[in-house]
N, C-alpha and C positions, 0 to 999 in steps of 0.2 A: 166730631169726625175730622174736621179740618186740623184740629190740634193734634190728633193721633197721626195723621199723614205727615205733618211737619216734623213730629218727633221721630218717626221712622226714617225720614229722609236724612236728618242730622245724624242718626245712629249709623246709617249706611255709609255716609261720607267719612265719619270718624273711623270706622272699621277699615275703609280703603286706605286712609292716610296711615294708620298704624301698620297695615300690611306692607305699604310701600316703603316704610322706614325699616322694616325687618331685613336682615342680611339674607341674600339668596343662597340656597344650598348649591355647592359646587357639583357639576356633573360628574358621574363616575368615570374613573380613568379607563382608557381603552384596554381591551383584553391583551394580555401578553401573547407573543407569538407561540404557536404550538409546534413543537419539533417532533415529527414522526420519522422513524427510520425505515418504514416499509416503502419500497419502491425500487426502481432501477436507476442507473447512473452511467455516465461516461465522463472521462477526464484525462488529464495528462500528469506526468511525473518526471522528476529528475533527481539525481543523487549520486552516491558513491558506490562503486562496486570493486570487489577484489577477487582476482582469479589466482588460485594456487594449484600448481601441478608438480608432482614429485615423480622422478624417474628412478627406477631401481633395476639394476642389471641382474640378470639371472645368475651370473657367475661372480661378479665383483661386489654386488650389494649396492649401496647408495650411490647414485650417479648424479645427483643434483636436484635442487628445488627452485622453481620459478614462482615468484609471487609479485604481482603488480596491481596497483589500484588506478582507477580512472573514473571520470565523470560519465554517467549514462543518462539517457532520456528516452521517453516513449509515452505510451498511453494505456488505458485500461477501460474495461466495461464490466458491469456486474449488476447484481440485484440483491436486495436485503429484505428480510421479513422480521418484524418485531413481534414478539410473543411473550406471554406471561409478564406483561408490563415492562420489565426491565431487561429482557434478553433479546438478542438479535442473531439470526443466522443468515448467511449469505454465500454467494459464489461469485468468483471474479476471474476474468481472463486478462492477462497483461503481456505486452510485447515492448521491448526496449532495445535500442541500438547502443553499441559501445565499441571502442577501438582500442584493444589491448594487444601490444606486440612486445615480446621480450625474448631474450636468449641468454645463454651462458654456456661455459665449458663444463664438461663433466668433472666430477670429484675424483673418481678413480680412473675413468677413461678420459683423461684430459686432452686426448686427441679428437674428441667428439664435441660438436656444438648442438645443444638442445634449444629448440625454438618453439614458441607457442604464439598463435594468433587467434584472437577471439573477437567476434563481430556483433553478436546479438544474443539475447536470451528471452525466453518466454515462460510463463507459468500459468497454470490453471489451479486455483486453490479455493477451498471453502474456508469460512471463518465463523467463529462463535464469539459473540461479544456481550458485554454487560454495560447497560446504560447507567453510568455513575451519576450523571446529572442530565437534565433534558437535552443538553447540547453536547455532552461528552460521552463517547463510546470507547471502551477499552476492550481489546480483543486479542485472540490467538488465531493463527491461521495455519493451514496445512494442506498439502496437495502434491502436485507434480511440477517439476521444472525441467527445462531443456536449454542447453547452452550450445550455440554454434561455434565450434572451435576447430582449428587445424594445428597439428603439432608435427614436428619433424626432428630427425637426428641426422646430422651430416658429419663427415670427417673434415679435417682442416683444409682440404683442397676442394671441398664442395660436393663430394660424392654423397648421394642420399643413401642412408641406411634404413631410415623409416620416413615415410611421408603419408600422413593420414588426414583426410578431411572427414571428420566424424562428429556428429552431434552427441554430446554427452547429456544424459538425463538421469534423474533420480528424485527422491523425495524432497519436498520443500516444507520447511517449518519456519514460523516467525511469530512476532508479537508486534503490536502497534496500538495507536489510538487515533481516533478521528473526531474532529470538532466541527460542529455545524454553525457556520456564521449566520446563515439565513435558512429558512425552511427548505430551500432547494439548492444551497451551495455549502460545501464542506471542504475542509482540508485534512490531511492525514500524514503521519510519519510512521514508518514501519521498517523493522529489521527482519531479514530472512536469510536462511542458509539452505543451499541446495547440495544434497549429498550425491554427487555425480558418480555414476557407476565406474568400477575399476576394471581395466582391461590389460591384457598382455599382447604384445606385438613382436613378431620375429624380426631380427635385424637382417637386412639383405646380405646374402653371401656369407653368413656366419651361422654358428650353431647356438648363438645367444638370442635372448629376447628381452624386451624391456617391459617391466610392470609399470603401468602408468596409473597414478592415483591423483584424482582431481577433486577440488572443492571450490565452492563459489559462494561469496557473501555479498549482500547488498543492503544498503540503508537508503531508502527513498523517501522523498517528500512529494506529495501530490495533492491535487484538488479534484473534486467531483462535482459535476452539475447533475442534479437529481431531477428526474422526470417521472411521471406517474405517481407522484407523492399525493396522499390524501389531502383534501382541503384543510387549510389551517384552522377552520372553524370546527373541525371534527372533534368530538369529545375524546379526552385522553384519560385512561384510568390509572396511569402510572403514578406511583408514589415514590418520593425520594427522601 
């Protein structure tokens, strides 16, 4: 009996020594962050905008074209919903300030000065995107845009023939991409074009009128801080 107990003790000690000499298995790596696009956000943006305005006289035809680019900046707020694993729909409101002032003499009516002043623009758009990778969203956008603009026509001595403070509005279309740095912080780059409505305005004390055609382009860079995002531990069924 004593001999059996001694043998058992030696066997246990030997097994412990062998186990101590064996390499320990490394712990599993931490799970990668989960990037979900469902949720709401707010953020800021800045970039380049270009305003184009074309004047056309009812009697003489082309009267001149004004086109100027400036830096703009503002903010946005919106919400997204991810569905069918790789698709995202969303809605966004944006407001930006800009200072564009330009003028020129007419082409045929060279005794007239055409002037345009633009101060801000706003858009309300929806978007449809495709999640190309867990962190990269490629999308198209469309909706409505409005531009706060004043334009005028004066003669060479300063008498006003047209003076209009009028917001121009029209359809907005664009494309862009958004990249998520962290589960709740992303940045984006987007190009948009606003098709501003075209109007005709009578010239004071004349039988003429001016046809005014306006267009507006913007290329903006922005960042979003996302809130209401599902927990990062939530399961994701997306396949890439």
